[in-house]
Every structure is written in C-alpha cells, then in structure tokens.
N, C-alpha and C positions, 0 to 999 in steps of 0.2 A: 347453932351452926348446922342444923340438919335440914333446913328448908332453903329454897332458892327464890329470890324475888327478881323478876325481870319485867321489862317493858315490851309490850306488843300492841301495835295499832293504837297507841295513845293511852293504853290502860296499863296499870301495874298488875301483874299476875303473881300468885304464890303457888309454888310447886313443891310437893313433898315427895322426894325420891323413894322413901320407904313404903308409901302407900300408892304412889302414882296419882294421887289426888292433885288436881289443879283448879284454882278458883281465882276469879277476878276480885281485886281489893276495891271496895267502895270507899272512896276518899272524897270528902267535901271540904272545900276551902271557902268559907263564908264571904270573905272580902274579894271583890272582883279584881282581877289583875289590872294594874295601873295602865298598862299600854293598850288595854282593850276599851278604855273609856273614850267617848267622843271628846274632841278638842278643836279649838279654832286655830287656824294657822295661816300666816301670810305666805303666799305662794309665788311671789315674784321670782324666787330662785328656782321655781319648778316650771318655768315657761318652756314650752316645747315648740311653739310656732306663733307667728304674728301675721296680721293682715291689717287692712285699713278700709274705712267706709268710702263710698264713691267720691264724696266731696271733701274728704280729709278731716272731718271733725272728730272722728272717733277711731281709736285703735281697736282691733279685734284680736284677742289674745286667747290662746289655749294654754292652760296651766293646771297641773294636778288633775287632769281628766275633766276639767270644766271649761266652758266657753264664756268669756267675758267681753263686754265692750267698755272701753275706758275713754272718758272725754279728753279732748286736747286741753281744755281749760275749765269749762263749767259743766256741771251736771253730775249725776250719780254714776258710779261704776255698777254695771249690771251683770249678774250671773244668769246667762240665758239657758243653761242646761240644768244645773243644780241636781246632779245625780251622783251621790256618793258611791254607789255601787256599780257605776258604769264609767267607761273612759271615752271622752269626746276629744277630738283633735282635728287638725287640718281644716280649720274654719275658713270660709270664704264668703265675702259679701257680694251680693248680686250687683251688677253695674247700675241697675235702676234704683238701688237703695232699699228695696222692699223686703228682701229675703236674705237669710244667712243659712248656708249649708255647712255641714261638717260630717266627719266620720264618727260613728258611735257603735259600741258593742252592747248597747242597752238590751237588745233582744237576743244576745248570745253569739252573734256573728258580726263581722265588720261590714257595716252598711252605711249608705248615705242617708242623712236626715236633713230636715229643713224646718225653719221656724221664721216667724215675723221678726224683722230687724229691731223693732221697738221693744221686744221682750214680752209682748202680749200674746196670749194663746199658748197652745201646747205643741211642742215639737212633734213632727210627723216623720215616719220612716218613708223614704222614697224608693228604696230597693229591697229586694229579698234575694241576695246574690248567693247565699249559701257559703260554704267554707272558702276562706281566703283572707288576704290582708290588703285593704284598700288604703290609698293615700293620695296626696297631691291633687286637690280639687281646684278647677279653674273654670269660672263661668264664661259662657259665650257673651259677646258684646250686647246681644239683645235680651240677655237674662232668661233665655228659654232652654238652654242646654248647659250641662256640666261635663267637662272632660275630667277623667280621673285615671289613676294607675293602680296596678296590683302586683302581687309578688311573682307573677309569672313573666315579668319583664314586658307586659302588654299594657296598652292604654285604650280607653273606651270613651264613648260619649253617651250620656244619659239625656233623654228627652224628658223635660219636667212634666209636660202634660200627659204624654202617652206612657211614661215610665219605661219606654223601650231603651235597651242598652245595646249599642253597636260597638263591636270590636274594630279598632282602627288599625293597629299594627302591633308587632311583637319583635323585640330585639333577639337576635340569634346568639349573641354572646354578652357576657357581663364582665366588668373588671374583677380582678381577684379579690381585692380588699377595698370596700367602699361602703359608706353608710347605707342603711336599709332603704331610706327614701330618696337616696341620690342615685340608685341603680337605674339603668335605662328600663323603660322609656319614661322619663319624668320631667323633661324640659320642654314639653309641648306648649304651644302658644297659638292663640286665635288670630286670624286676620281681622281687620277692622270691621268687615261686613259679615263675619261669622261663617263664610263659606269654606275657608281653608284652615287647616291645622298644620303648623310647621313643627318639626321635632327632629331629634337625632337618635340614631340607633347604631349598634355595633354589629357588623356582618360577620359571616364565617371567615372572611379574610382579615379579621381583627382591626378593621378600619372603621372609625366612627364617621358616618355620613349624615348630612342634613337631608330630610325628606319633607315634601309638602303633600298633604292629603286633601283631595277635593271631595267634600261631602256630597256634592250634587251628583258626581259621576261615580263615586266610590273608588277612584283610582289614587294611587300613591306614586309620587314622582321623586326620584333621586336627583337632587340639585347640587350635589358635590361632584368633583371630578375624580374622587377616589384616591388621590395621591397623598392627601393629608387628613388628619383627624379634625373633623368639624363638629361643633356642638353649639347648644345654647341659642337657637335662632329666635328672632323677634321681628315682627313687621313694624314698619314705620306707620305713624297714625294716618298718613294719606294713602297707605296701601301700595305705594309705588316701589318700595325697596324692602329687602329682607336682610337684616343684619345677623351676623353670627360670629362665633369665636372659632379660630382655627390655629392649630399649632404648626406654623410653617416658617418660624424663625429658628434657624439652626446655627447657633454660634457656640462652638465647643469650648468647654472648660477643660484644660489639659492638666494631667497629673504632674506633680513635681518629682515623683519617683519613676513612673513608667510612662511609656507612650500610650496613654489611655485617655479616652474622651467621655465626658458626660454632657448632657444637654438639658439646660434649665431655661426658664423664662422663654418658652416657645411661642406663646400665644400672641396673636394680633386680633384686631376687630375688622371685619370685612363686610361689604355690602354688595348685594346683587340687585341690579335693576330689573324689575319683573316684566316690564313691557319692552318689546323690541324697539319701539320708537321713544322710549322714556329717556329722561335726562339723568345724568350721573347724580348721585347724592351730593358729591363735592366736585362741581365742575372746575376745570382749570382756571386759576385766577389770572386776571389781567387788570391793569389800572382802570380801563374804561368800564369794566363790568363788575368790579369788585363790590361796589355798593349794591348792584342789582342782585348779586348772589346772596348777600345778607338779607335783602328785601324778600327774595324768594322764600327763604326759610321762615321769615316772620309772617309772610302771607299764607303759608301752609297752616300755621297755627290759627289764623283768623278764619280761614275757609273751613276748618274742622268744626267750628261752632255752628255753621250755617248750612253746610253741604253734607249730604249722605254719601259716604264713600262706597264705591263699588270696585272691588279688586279684580284686575284682569292680569292673567299670567300667560306670557308667550313662552312655551316650554322649549322651543327650538333655540339652540345656542345660548341657553340661559347661563350656563357656567362661564361663557365668554364675557358676559356683562358684569364683571367683577372689579371692585376697587377696594383699596385698603384705607382705613382711617389713619390719618397721620399721627400715630401714637407709637411710642417705643415698644419693643417686645416686653411682655410682662406675664403676670399670672391672672388674666382676666376671667371673671365669672359673672353670671347673672346680669345679663343685659336687660335694659328697659329703654324703649324708644318713646319719647314724648315731645310733642311740638317740635322745637328746634334744638333738642338736646338728646344725647345718648347717655344713659346712666350705666354704671358698671362698678363692680368691686375689683380691686387690685391689691395685691400684697407683694412685699419684697421677698417673702419666703413661702414655700408651699410646693405642692405638686399639681401638675396640670389636671384639669377637671375630671375626665373619666378614669384617671388612673391613680388617684390619691390613696395612700395607705397610712397617712399620718393625720392626726387631728389638725385642722387648720387654725392658725392664729388669726385674730381679728384683722380685718382688711380695711382699706380706705374706700369709702363710697365717693365716687368721682363722677362729675358731670362734664361731658364734652360738648361744647357749644358748636353746632354745625355752621352757624353764621360766622362767628369769630374764629372758628377752628382752634379753640383753646380748651384745655382741660383744667378744671379747678376742683379742689377737694371740698365736698359737701360736709361729710362727717368723717372724722378719724376713728379708726378702730371700731368697726361694726362686725357683727356676726352674720347678720342678714338684713334685708330690707324689702319693702313692697311699695309699689306706686299706686295711688288712688286711681279710680276709673276715669276721673276727669283730667288726670295728668298734671295736676297742680300741687299735689302734696305727696309725701312719702313717709312711711313709718320705718324706723330702724330699731335694731336691738343690739345690745352689747351686754352679755351676761344677764344680770337681773335688771338692767336699765332698758327702757323703751322710750322712744321719742317720736314726735311728729314734727316734720319740718316742711315749710313751704319751699317748693322747688324754685330755685333762682335766688334764694336768700342765703347764699354762701359767699365766702370771701371775707377779707379783713374788714371791709366797710360794714357789712351786715353784722359781723361778730361784735364790732365796737358799739353799734347801735343797740344790739340786744343786751350787751353788758351794761350800757348806760341806763336802759330801762329795767334792768334786773330780770330780764326774761331768759328762759331756757327752753330748749326743745324737749327736755326730759319730762315724761309724764309722772304724775303723782300716782304711785301704785300702792299706797297704803291701804286702800280698800279692796285690793286684790286678795280676798280672804275666803277660805272655805271652812266649813265645819267638817272635820274628818271623822268618819265613822270607821274605825280600824277594821272591824269585822266585815263590814260591807266591802271595804277596799281589798282586804285579803282574799275574799271570795272572787272578786273581779281579777285580782292579780294572778291567782291560781288558774282561773279559766283562760286568761290571755296567755299565760305561760304555756299551758297545754296546747292552745291553738297555734302559737308560734312554733313550737316543736313540730306539730302536725304539718305546718305550711312550709317550713324551711329546712327541716332535717333532710340530709342528703338522700336517704332511702325512702321513697313514697310508701314502702311496705313497713316502715318503722321497725326494721330489724326483726320482722316476724311477729311483733307484738300486736295484740288486739288493743290498740291505743285507747279507744273509748273505755274499755274495761279497766285498763291501768289507770286512766284518769279518774274514774269513779272511786277506785280503791283509795287513792290519795286525797281525793276531794273530801272524803269523810273525815280526814284528819284536820282539815282547815278549821272546823268549828272548835277544835281542841287548842288551836294556837292562842298563845297569850302575849306574844311579842314578835318583833320583826325577826329575831334570830330563829324563832320557831318556824316562821314562814320560809326563811332561807333553808332550813333543814328539810322541810317538806318538799320544796321545789328541787333541792339537790337530790333527794331520794326519788322523786318523780323522774327526772331526766337521767338519773343513774340507772333506771330500768333499761335504758337503751344499750347498756354495756358498751359504750362508745367513749373514746377519749375526748378531751376538751369540752366536757359537759360541766359548766361552772354556774353557780348561782351566787348572787350577792344580796346583802341585806338592804331593806328599804329604810324608811324613816324610823329612827330609833329615838325614843323619848328619854330613855335612861342611858346616860353616857358618863363614863369616868373622865375626869380631867386628865389631860395628857401633860406630862412633864418631861422636858428634854433632859437628857443626862450627858454631860460632857465625857468624851472618851479620849484616852491618852495613847492608844495604840500600844498597849503593854499587857503583859501577864504578871500576876502577883501570886505570892504564896505567903501564908501566915507563918510568922516567926515569933512565937509566944504572943505578946500583945501588939505586935507591929506587923505592917505589911511590907514585904520586900519585893522589889522589882526583879523578876527572874528573866524576862525577855522583853526587848523593845523591837517592835516591827518597824524597820528602818528603810524600807523600800518605798520611795515616793511614787505617787501617780501624777506625773507631771502633766499629762494630758488633761486631767480633770482638776489639776491644781490642788490635790489632796496631799498634804505634806505631813510627815510624822511630827507630832507636837514635841516629842522628846529628842529630836535630832535637828541640828542646825547650828549656824554660827552663834556663839555666845550662850548656847544651851548646855550647862554643865549637869548632864544627866547620864545615867548608864545602868547597865544590868548589875544587880547586886546591891544597889542603893536602897535605902529605906525611905518610904514616904511618911514623913513625920507630921505634916500639917498641910491643910488646904485653906488658903486665905486666912491663915492664923488659927484655924480650928484644928485642934489635935486629932489625929487619925489613929484609931486603934482597931483591933480585930473584933470588937463587940458588934461591929457592922461590917458588911462587905465594903471594899474601898470606894466603890462608885456611889455610895450613899452620900459622900461629901461633894459629889459633882452634879447634884440636881440643879437644873436651870443654868448650868455653866457652859453649855455647848456654844462655841463661837465667842465666848466671853474671855478676855484676858484674865488669867487666873494665877495666883501666886502659890507656888509649891515650895515646901520646905523639905529638903533632902539631906541625907547624911550617910556616911559609910557604915555607921553603927546605929543601933536602935536607941539613939539618945539625941537630945537637942544640943548638947555641947558640941561645938564645932560644926553645927549644921549650917547650911546656906540656902538662900532663896533663889528661885528662878521664876520667870513669868512666861507662861505658855498660853496658847489658845486651844482648848480641847475641841475635838471634832464631835459632830452629831452622830457619826457612825464610824467605826473603825473597820468595817467590812472590807473596804477597798484595800486598806493596808494589809490586812491578813491575807487577802487574795493575792496581792502582788508578792508578798513574802513567800507564799506557797509556790507560785509560778517560778519565782527566781530560785527557790530551793531546788525544784525539779530540773530547771535548766542547768544549774551548777552540777547536779549529780550526773546528768547526761554528759556534760562537757568534761568533767573530771574522769569519769569512767571510760570515756572514749579517747582521751588525749586530745580533746578539742575537735574531734571529727564529727560529732553528732550534735545537732541542734534540737531545740524543744520549743513548740508553740502550743499554747492552750487556747481553746475556743470556748468562752463562757456561754455563748449563745450563738444564734445565727442571725443576729440583728445588729443593733448599734453598739452593743458591748464588744463583740468581735470586730466590728468595723473600726473601733478605736484600738483594740489590742493587736489586730493582725499587722498593720504596718509597724507598730512599735517592736514587735517580736520578729517579724519575717525578714525585713530588708537587711538587718545586721547579721543574719544567719544564712543568707541565700547561697553562699558558697560552701556550705558544709557538705560532707559526703553522705550524711544521713540526717533525716528529719523525723522527729516524733510529733505527730499531729494528735494532740490530746483533746478528745471530745468528751471526756468524762464530765459528768455534772452539767452537761450542756442544756440550757433551759429553752432552746428553740427560738423561733421568731419567723424568719422567712427562708427562702430557698438558699442553702449553703453553697450553691454552685458559684456564687460571686467570689468566694474565697478559693474553692477548689480549682476553679478555672485558672487562677493565677499559679497555684501550686503545681498544676498538671502541665504547664507549658514546657515545651522541649526546645532546645537550641535548634535553630533552622540554618544558621551559618555562623562563620567566625570572620573577624576582621583583624588585619594586622595593625599594630601601632608602632611607630618608630622608637618612641622613648618610654613606652609603658607596656604593661602586659597586654596581650591581644584581648579583644573583646568579642562578645557574642551577640547574636540577634535571636530573640529579644534581649534587651540590655539586662533586665532583671529576670533571670530564669534559673531555676534550680535543677541541677543534674543529680540531686541526691536520691538515694534509696529512701523510701518512706514506709512508715507503719502508722496505723490509726488506733488510738486507744479509745475504748468506750466502756460504759457500765450501765447498770440498771437505773441509775439516776439521770441518764441522758434520754430526753424525750422530745417528741414533736420534731422540730428542726434538728434536735440532737439525735433522733432516729435517722433522719435523712442524711446527716453528715457521713456516718460510716457506710450507709447504703450507697450513696453516690461515690464515695471514695472507692468502694469495691467495684461499682459499675464502670468507673473510669480506669480500672486496672492499675491503681496507684500503689498497691501494696497490700499486705495482710492486715486484718483487723484483729486486735488483741483486747481481751478483757472479759466482760460478761454481757449477756444478752441485754439489749436496750429496753426501755419502757414499753414501746409498742403503741404509739399514739399518732397515727397520721390520717385521722379524719379531721380535717382542719376547720377553722372558724374564720369567716371573712368579716364578721361584725359582732358587736355586743348589743344585745336587745334590751332597751330600757323599758321598765314597767311604770305604772301610774304612781306608785308610792316611792319611787326612787330606787327600788330594787332592780335587779337585772339578771339576765341569764344568757347562755349561749345556745345556739342550735347548730351543731356541727354540720356544715353544708357542702363539703367536698372531700372525696376520699381518693387516696393514691392507688394506682394500679400500674403494672409494669408495661414495658414497650411491647411485650407479647401478649398482653391482655389478661394478666393474672392479678388478683388482689394480693397485696403484700403489706407487711409491717404491722398494720392495725391489729391489736390484740395478739401479736406474735413477737414483735421486736426484730432487731437485727442480731442474729447469732454470730459471734466472732469466729474467725478462722482458728484462732488459738485461744481457748478459754482459760482464764486465770482468775481465780477468786482472791479476794483480799482477806487476810487474817487481821481482825481488829487489834489483837494483842501485838502482832508484828508492826502494824501501822503506828501504834502508840510509841513503839521503839524507833520509828522513823524509817521502817523498811516497807517500801512500796513494791510489791511483787509484780504488779502489772507494768510499772515503769521499768523495773529491772529486766523483765522479759522483752520489752521493746528494745532496750539497749542490746541485749544478747542477740536478738534476731538481726538487728541492723549491723552489729559488729561482724557477724558471720557473713552477711550479705556483702558488706564492704570488702571483707577478706576474699570471698570467692569471685566477686564481680567488682573490682576496683573502679572507682569513679575517675575517669581520665578525660582529658580534652585532646583533640587532634592537634598536631603541629603542622604548620604549612611547609610545603616543599621549598627548596632553594629558590631565591628570587629569580625570575626569568631575566634573561639578558636580551635586550633588543625586542622584547615583546610587550 
C-alpha cells in the first residue's frame, strides 16, 4: 500500500512516494483484443445517401464510407471505392453515364474524387481544396461540371477539365437547427442547357429567396418577391419554367385555452414562366382546348428526345409571371420536374424546409401529372429519392431499404400487376458488404472528428488552443484503442480540451454487447421486513397526458402501502433477491401479484396489474405534486407552483397541465431546478410575463380581463447547479424580463449551443458547439459562469431526506412577504353610466 499505480497517455505508471521514483509498467497481452480484428459486415443499415444511374439500371449507394452500385435486377454489386481507412459519400453519377464522383477524405481533407462508372481503373482526386467540409454534388447536364457546397454556406462549380473552382454564392443566414447537409446553400439545380443554376438562400432580412445564377455573365438574379420564404427550385425539362416551394398558405390553428395562433402546412408549389412571351405551365382549361393542353405536355416529352434545349430568361417582371399548382397546402420538399410530371415529397407532420428542428418522419413520394392535373402516390413512406438523368426512373430509400421504380408505374393498377408477377421495387442489398478494419476506421474517425471541430466550432480560434498540436496528442492514443468505448473516450477527451459545454461523443459499432432485459416497474418503494418485502410507498399521481398510470392504483386494484408482496405469478418473493428480480421481462405484461396485510400466504389475495417499463414519470409527477401541495398549504392556497423539466417538449406538455389551473394565484413559484434544456424558454416565459391590458364587465359572472389567461401573480424562479443549457437560459430570461428574484444555486453554465449532431463513419458521433450567447449590450454571458441567483440557498442532503426543501421554503417566504406588502388586486369599474 505504499506505491501508486495510475494511467497516463494510455500507459500504466508506478510511482513510489518515498523515493520519488516513477516508471512505466511494461504489460503485454498476447491475445489481440476481439474488437480490433477485421470482420465482414452488411451495411444496408449504414446507408448515408443514394443516387441512380442515368438510365435507371443501377442504384448508387454510399454506406459505411464506401461507394457501391447495386443492380435493379441482374448483375453484381460493386464496391467502387474499397477504402477501409477513408470515408466516401455524396456519390453522383454523370448524366452521360461514364463517371461517378464523390466526396472523400482519403488524402486527409474533404475533396472531390472521380472514377469510371464500370468500376475499372483507379479513383482520382479532382480537387485540392484544403481545410473544409464538402457535400451535395450535382453534375451539369453535359457532364463537364459539378456543383457542390461546403460548410461556409457557399456553393461552387468545378470544371472537370481545367479543375477550376468558381464560387457562385453564399447564404448570409442559416436556420438555428437543421441537418449539416441541409444547410443553405444546398438546393441548387442546373438548367437543362447547363447555363443557369437556381438555388435558394436566406438573406439578412431572414427571408429565404430563390436566385438564378447565369454562368455566362457571372450575375445572380433574385427571382422572389421577398414577401414569402421560397426554396427548392427546379427547372422544367423544356427550360421554360422554374418550379419552387413557397410557404404562403397561412391558415392559423387556434389554441383551446388562449387566443394564440400557430401556422403549419404552409407550403405550396409554384411555377415561374421564364420567357415574357411564354405560355403558362397550366393554362386555364376550357372544353375546346382541354385535350390540346394534355397534348402540349406529352409533346414536350417527345421533343426533349430530339431537340437541344436552350434556356432563355426574361428578367423584367419575372415575379409577375407566377402560378400555383392546384395542390392543397402541405409540407412539400425535394421537387423534381420530368417530362409531364412534377415529383415531390409530402408529409402530414413535420416542419417547413428551412426551419426544421425535429427529425422528419418518412414522407410520401407523389407525382403530379401536369396533363391530367392529378396527384398520385408513387411510394409511401420514403426518406429520400433521386431521379435518373433520363427522367424515366427514380431510386428511393426508407431506412435500410432501397428501391428503383419506373416513373409512371404507380397506382392500384400497376401495384396489382406487380403483385401478380411477384415483383417488387426493393433492391437486394445482401451483397452490400464491407470488410471492416477497426483500427483503420478508428484512425479515420478520429481525424474526421478533429476536422469537424475545426470547421464547425463557433470560435475559429478554437478557444485559444493550438488545435493541430492538441489533435496530435490525442491521435497518439488511437493506436492504443481496443474497442468502440475506447474511441468514445478518446474523442470525448479531445473535444473536452475546448472547455466548452455541449461537447458530446457517442460510441460507434460495438461488437460486444450485453443482452438487454426489460424489468417491469410497479411505481412503489419497498423495504425489507425479515424475509419479505413490504410496500412502503405507492406513487399514485398519474400522467394522463402520456397515459402513464400507476399500476397499483385504480378501480378493482386492492393494493396499498404497508402490504407485503408475497408472490409474482405464483413465484414466492423473498429478500434473498431485490424485489424487481421477479419482474424481469414483465414490462407491459399482465402480471399476477399476491399481496397480504402480514408476511404470510394465509389470507393473501391476488391482483392482476400491468407493470411499467419505467416509473420515472410517476416519481417525477409525485415530486411535483408534493411541492405544489407544500406551497398551497403553507400559503393558504394563495401560492401556485410550476416545474419546468426542460425547455422543450417535456415542459410543453407540463406547462398547460400546471399553469392554467393556477393562473389566478397571488404568487407563483417557477421551478427551473434540474432543467435539462432544449430550446429557448421564452415560449413559456412570454405567457407568464403577460400583464392585464384591460377589464370587461359581465352581468352574471365575475368580470374578466384581457388577455383572458393572464397572471397578476408575484413570481420567483428557483434554479440550481443541475439546471443547464436552456435551464441556464430560463433564470437568465426570467431576470431579464424583470419577473422576480431568482433563488437557489448557480446554474451549470452551458450556453454554447449545438445545432446538429455529427455522424461518423463507424456509427459514432459527436457535437461541435457552433453558437454562443451574448447579451444585448455585447457581453459574453453564462458559458462557464452560470446564472448566479439573487438569493443563494444551498440544499442540505440530510434535511432533504427528511422532506425539507430549503429552496422551496425560501421561495414561499419571499412570495408571502411580497403578497403581504404588495397585495394582488384587480380594479373595480365605476358606477354604470346613465344615458351614455
């Protein structure tokens, strides 16, 4: 016990305090760690993006850092890259069918590479762009150029022959929370003749506009009128129209409690006629010309095969030549214009394109027939799709499934024919296999993680660190890694050097995993009484919103505190194991419990309950209700209590449940302790901070106020060191609004936020905190400081065990004094006027 063993830099060191001697221990383990061995893996679940060959015969798939082509029916699956230590993605097939391009970090940075489509030859690097993150490749129609985007919200054009890279434009703003490769500018599209590029970007006025760039003149033209958010442009194949998505349908959804409005399903699909003398995409119908209109769209398709398209754009009054497709308002995304159809994704739920902050559910892939003016679903529930260069086929993806479908083969008739023939659109991905070299992958994963922090961390100066030096220090540890958990630790330590909040790392592909077993939970506490378990408390507050009901409470349930749990499904329960050992695998399963008033089977009875997967919500609701009752009883019913578990969906559900029944209290405790954060808490505080603007008489009831639900209460905000992120922002904004004093302890201090989670090749991931809060007068605040309360109150764990919450008691004390010195009153109206 006189020497100390410790780990440093992947080595074990032995230190002798008596002599000051320190030496590294040489340890050799002859057997290689299992998770470092090469292995073969099917990677359909690791697909990152899809594309399609020009004629629709093969899918182009990026998965697990490799590029594959997969046949629609016949032929081999080909791995075109085959680089275990590099990551390839964003593959795109040239329209002439000869070449495939992708983004690769094989030479240490994110660059564009190219190879022969048939899999012959060696891939070649096209660019040497230096530091940066490139994505979203799109070939020009003549296969001579590639447009691509990078992390600076810019997009570029690469000339294949000269290797020259031209900057086209850059967005001045980006949405707060959106996927890395969905940031602007990433929705660019070529005109059929390759002269123009259409795209959308967000300006300093926070409006998303559609622009068209002329490669011949180098000029960019704003083709939106600036009143609405427009995005996702695409040219029609004849070059006469530009389609785009615009959120200009405003149909409010009104709240059931308050006069509040939200707007969803904003989007429609619109078309600009590019030539001043051009025809509308959908001319007005009349009986004598209806057939001619349909013939017009079919003739467009025929002419495309024989005529070279030259696009002409008359800029003057272009925004006046606008029409809407006859479609209901929806959540439209990813337009494609082909022949006589417009393809798009649409979903019943979700957020509008440039402003989404939640993961999107699968959507329907729909085709709108311009001749028939009808929409029909092509594929239900897809995540993404791409159309072949010839416009006749498209590839779709849904989770680990990929399919190729001929456009026009949708509807009940085609589905019945396919079923009869036993055909399916889904591709056989069984040969989508890679040989994983864990050590090579881990080296790539580390380097990419280091680059992602370099490219996306909010401070270009990396918080004063010499980032290359820091990277090399931790890169030396990668060769010591023996499993995915080791890599998670190394990445966590790397980004931890930034001394910044919200630096998280997650594990990748783990080969050794323990089996998970669910355990049914009763929502109760037990204590041992000799050989038997006694129920000492039942958590009986239901969460009706989430339909989480206490298993031991309800009609016909003869259970209670003080009873003994004698058996579960007939198996005797004793204290030789903890009580939940008898509930393995019983979550959500009707379960028979044998209970008794005494530790005996004599006189015992059975009840049947359905144990929960988790009792966290029951314990939380009981804690909230306990605090509410303390405030209510201590104040004689004049003080209310609200707890905010986070600043996202948890509080979105809790706030109305707690607030509206307490709005008329004289005092309100706003408890933000243990708040896990989320988004801006102003959505809640704005409601709490409302003040009465006027009052209205009622003849037969109490007078009412405007707004209808508004609190006149004095307020305090509780916080503690376990409140962070949005939990930091809650007391900060509460104080900024002058709503009352903040009580408790200093908060976590983490407001360098994250707008995205970054996925790595092996399935691991990390964050790069990319925006930091500062005050209205230009001062950094909160990060690594926290919010210091106006009244500091620590909690004594011993007192807490006895049920005494000193912070809550201080809040009650402050409010009682405030109510006493400044009583909450409402005005009374004067006598009713006579003759006025």
